[in-house]
N, C-alpha and C positions, 0 to 999 in steps of 0.2 A: 118332265121338264119344268112344269109350272111350280113344282116344289123346289127344284134345284136352282133355277135362275135367280129368284129373289135372295136365296141364301148366299149367292156370290155377288150381290149388289146390283143385279140387273132389274130394271123396271119391266113389269109384265102386264099386258092387257089381254084378257081372254074375251073372245066373242062367242055368244051362244044365242040360240033361238029363244031360250028360256033362262035369262040371266038370274032370275029370282030363285031358280032351282040349283044353281051351281055352288058348290062348296069349295072355297079357295083359301090358300094361306093368307094371313094378314098382309095387307099392302098390295095385293094383286087386284087390279082394276078389272071389272067385268062390264061389258057393253052388249047391247042387243044387236044381233046381226043375223041375217038369213039369206043365203045365196039365192033362194027362190023369190026373194023380195028385194029387187034392186034399190028400192027407196031406203033400205037400212044400210046401204054400203057407203054413200058419200060421207066423208069425214072419218070413217072407220080407221083408215090408215094414216091419218094426220099425225106426224111426229114419229111414225114407226119406221125402223130401219130393217127389221128382220121379221119374217112371218113363218111360222111352222103351221102348216095347213093340213087338216084331215078333211077331205071334201068328197061329196058325191059329185060326179062330173056335171050333173044338171045344174046350171046356174053359174058355172065357173067363169063363163065369159064376162058376166057382170062384175065378178070379183077382180078379174084381170083388168077390166076397164077402170075400176076404182083404184087399183094398184098403180096403173099408168098415170092416172090423174093426180095421185099423191106423190109422184116422183119415183115410181117403180121400186119399192123396197125389195130387198133380197127375199125371195119366197122359196121355201122348201116344202114340197108336197109330200107328205108322209103316207106310205102305203097302208092299206087296211090292217096288215099284220101288226103294226105298231099301236093299234088302238087297244084299249082295254075293254072288257066286257060291258062296262057301263057307258061307253062313249056313244053319243048320238050318231046314227049312221049318215047324217046329212052334212053338217058343217060344225067344225070346232076349230077355231083359229087361235093360236097362242101368239099374240103380237107383242114384240118387244120394242118399246119406244127408245 
């Protein structure tokens, strides 16, 4: 999805615990976020209308609270089967502003 959305003119923001390690297509924004650290969530969803979320259930309540505070964007929680072998097992959100 991260490769395809910008190709069709969509803005994409990717959230990662280790943004410095993420390799992304040109024009994709990356921000630091960690579901186990609620201090990283405020502002994460500002300007975002859709979220594709791969998440460990631990910490999901903080993410839901951040989503509600930002106006409750449309969130799609993707099952583990859609992850690739290199995905982090905790959180990776593809946020489309």
